[in-house]
N, C-alpha and C positions, 0 to 999 in steps of 0.2 A: 812624781817624785821620792813618794814614802820607799820606805824600805820592806826587802821585799815580804817576812815576818807581818804584817799587818793587816792580816785579815779577824773579820769579826763577822758574828751572824748578824746580816744583816735585816733592820728592822725597817717596820711599814707603818706608813699610818692608819690605822682606820675611820672609813663609815667618814669619812671628807673624801671628797671631789681632789683626785690626784691633777699633779701639773706637767705638763710636757716640758722639754726643755724649747724653745725654737728655732726655728735654723735663725742666730743670731749673724750673719756674714751676710747676708744680706744690706745690712746697717752698715755705713761707712765708718771705717777705725776712727774712734776720738768721742766725744762726747754721747752723738746720738747712737754710740754702739749701748758705750755703759751703762745708759739709763735706761735701754729695751733689758739690757741685761738686768738691772740692780732691779728698776721693776720688776721682772720677773723673782730673782730669788731673795730678796728682800722680804715678803710678805710669809715665806716659805720659815725662813728664818726666826721669822719675828713668830711664826705657827708654833715652830718645834720649840722655844724658846717656851711659849709659853707652858705646854704643856713636863716641862721639865720640871718650869716652878710651879706645878701643882702638886707633879706629886714631892718634889721638894718643902712644897710649905706644911701640907700634910702633916709628912716625916716628920718637921716641926712640932705641929699639935699635938704630935700622939707621944712623942720621943719618951717624956716624962709621964709617961699608962702607970699604977697599979698594976690593972688587969685588961684581956684586952679581946674583943672580939669575935667572933667566930668570922667574922666579913673582915675588921681589922687585918688578922691574922694573915690572909687570903692575899690584901690588897701590899703587907707591909712585902710578904714572900716573891711575888710577883714583881714586885720593886728592886727584890736584893737580887732576884735570878738573873737578871732583867742587868744589876752593874754588880757583878760579879762577888757581892759580898754575900758571907754566910748571916744568914738572920734568922735558924732555926729554933734559936733559943730569942725570944724576947730581951731575957735579960740580962745578956753576953755580946747584947751588938756590939760593935767598933762604931759608936759612932761619929764618932770625927772620921775617920775612915768613909766612913758611906757618904755624910752629907759631901766630904770633899769630891767625891763623884758624880752624885745626883744636883748636879747647879748649871744654871748655862754660859755658855758661851757668850761674849759678846757681840751684841746683829757687826758692830762696824768690823772684826776681827775676821768671823765666819766671810764676811762680803767680802773680804780686799784676798782674805785667800782661796777664798771661792774665783774670783778675776784673776789671780797670779800664777793659780796652778792650772786655767783652764781658757789660758787666754779671750778671756771676757765670752766663757761660753761657744768659742768657735777652733776650740782644740780637737785636733783629730779625736779624744778620746774619753772626751766630752760630748758631741757630733755624733760619735759611732755607741759609745759604753755607755752613755747617759752621767761619764761619773764626773765630777767638777773639781775634786778634789786629788786626784790620780793616787788614788789608791788600789794597790794590791791585792790581789784574792789570793793568795801563794800560792805552791805549787801545785796543789791535788783538784784544784781549782779547774771545772769544766767549759770552757770557751765555747758564744755560744760563733755560729754562722756569720760572719759580718762585722766581728764583732775583737778589739784589741786585745792581742792573749798575754794574758798573765794579769789583766789588770781586773776589780769588780766590774761586773753592768749592773746600772739602776732603771729600772722603765720612770720613773717621776725627778719633777727634784726635792719631794718630799725624799723620795729613799737614797738621795747622795746624799742630806744632807743633814736626816736622821743618822744616819754610817756614819758621819763623820764626827757626831756631837757623842756617839758612841765608843768610836775609836778615843777622841780627844780623853773622854769621860773613865774608859777602863785603862786603855793597855797601859802598862809598866815603864815604857819611854815616857808616859808625860804625869811623870808622878811630880814633877817638880815644876811642875805650868799647874796642876792642882794644888801643890803644898802653895804656893805661891798666890792662884786664887781662896782658898780658905783661908791665907793670912790676911786681902784684901776684907774679905766678909769680917772681919772681927774687927775692924780699925771704922771698914767704911759701910755706904749701901751700895756707891756706884766700882762695878767693876772700871778697873782701868786697864785695856788694851792693852799699849803702851808696854809697860808691864808684864804684859801675858808674852808676849812674841816678846819679850829677852828672856823671857823664864821656858820659851817651847823649843826641845831641843830633841830631837834625832827623827824627823819628820824631817829632814829631806839630808839627803849627803852632801848638798855644796855652805851647811852649816853656820857657821856663826854668818856669811854672807850668804845666806838664806834668809834669814832674822833682817837684817840689813837691811834686806830691798823691801820688803815686807813691810818694815815703816816706814821706808819710802814709799810706798803703795800706799800704806795707812794715810801717808798726812798727804798725798797731792788728791785722793777722790775722798777724806772725808765727809764733807757737803755734800759730793754728791752721794753720797750712805743716808746721812742724816736726810737730805730732800727725801729719798724714797721712803725713806723708814717712814717721816711724814704723812707722803699717802697714802701707805700703806693701813695706818694708825687713819684716817680718814674713810678708807672703803670697810672698813671693821665693824 
């Protein structure tokens, strides 16, 4: 459901076990399938968000540095390159823009969107391409045999979630969402998923009707996602 120009370089988790997407079609539609899907994706979303928060907290801790060590500069450059920000001169960094990009997407929102885009992990795109978010790969991508042409392919849940996060945090189409998130950060600790859904423009060609449907999905599955979060926390 993404527009065609949403191709991004795929990021991969390192030094961690990768989670394959199971065949969720074997579960009956309804609560059983939803729970199986959330059991798979929610721990990964939490893990990716934790990695992003580690980067964000580090940036906040060094933001006022008068001097930078070589190690700090290397890490700064790595983060900035990953998020499409020029940080060649630490004294001239646009910190507001950088921090508006290096931030999490709430687990409830990500899980809701993954469920919506992939039919709770049962869509052809999810099963063949490992693609939970309907992300296109652009005109220049090479489609492997047995995969759906024109859509990105991922080998693990970590890959598709990480690519989604990078897309939301760097693509120009989601500037209004990032602005809304930054405003929320200044006024409160917890991010409001519903407000972010309202400010999510450009993700789907369905426009505002897509946002309305996402909010309905969020409301009807909020408790199941919360339960999956709690289970993930006890296992970590």
